[in-house]
C-alpha positions in Angstrom: 7.9 28.7 1.1 4.8 26.9 -0.3 1.8 26.8 1.9 0.9 23.5 3.4 -2.4 22.2 2.2 -4.7 21.1 4.9 -5.7 17.4 4.9 -9.2 17.4 3.7 -11.6 15.2 5.6 -14.4 13.3 3.8 -17.8 15.0 3.9 -19.2 12.4 6.2 -16.1 11.5 8.3 -16.8 9.6 11.4 -13.8 9.3 13.7 -13.3 5.8 15.0 -12.0 4.9 18.4 -8.5 3.8 18.9 -9.1 0.0 18.9 -5.6 -0.9 19.8 -5.8 1.1 23.0 -9.1 -0.5 23.8 -7.9 -4.0 23.1 -4.7 -3.5 25.2 -6.8 -2.3 28.1 -8.8 -5.5 28.3 -7.9 -8.1 30.9 -5.8 -11.1 29.8 -8.8 -13.4 30.2 -10.2 -11.9 27.0 -7.2 -12.7 24.8 -9.2 -15.3 22.8 -12.0 -12.7 22.4 -9.4 -10.2 21.1 -8.1 -12.6 18.5 -11.7 -13.3 17.3 -12.4 -9.6 17.1 -9.2 -8.9 15.2 -9.9 -11.8 12.7 -13.5 -10.7 12.2 -12.4 -7.1 11.6 -9.8 -8.2 9.1 -12.3 -10.4 7.2 -14.8 -7.5 7.2 -12.2 -5.1 5.8 -11.2 -7.6 3.1 -14.8 -8.0 2.1 -15.1 -4.2 1.7 -11.9 -4.1 -0.3 -13.3 -6.8 -2.6 -16.5 -4.8 -3.1 -14.5 -1.7 -3.9 -12.3 -3.5 -6.4 -15.3 -5.0 -8.1 -17.0 -1.6 -8.4 -13.8 -0.1 -9.9 -13.6 -2.9 -12.4 -17.3 -2.5 -13.4 -16.8 1.3 -13.7 -13.7 0.9 -15.8 -15.6 -1.5 -18.2 -18.5 0.9 -18.5 -16.2 3.8 -19.2 -14.3 1.8 -21.9 -17.5 1.0 -23.8 -18.3 3.6 -26.4 -21.9 4.3 -27.3 -22.7 2.8 -30.7 -23.3 5.5 -33.2 -26.5 5.1 -35.1 -26.5 5.7 -38.8 -27.5 9.2 -39.7 -31.1 9.6 -40.6 -32.0 11.3 -43.9 -34.1 14.4 -43.4 -35.9 16.1 -46.2 -35.5 19.9 -46.2 -38.3 21.9 -47.7 
């Protein structure tokens, strides 16, 4: 029976609160505020995803570029 690998946590993992439980516990008068919070969170996460995608694209381009080889220099040997 293979051993189960433990799920590795990132080095600087910060546990986040359960936002769904928090939002459900708010009174109905704050429904509009909940909607704004959810929309703002979604836009924030989409912005982060865009930054990550852009960084990956840049990294891929940098890794594709091969350093230009300079012509060999002639060296006189005594």
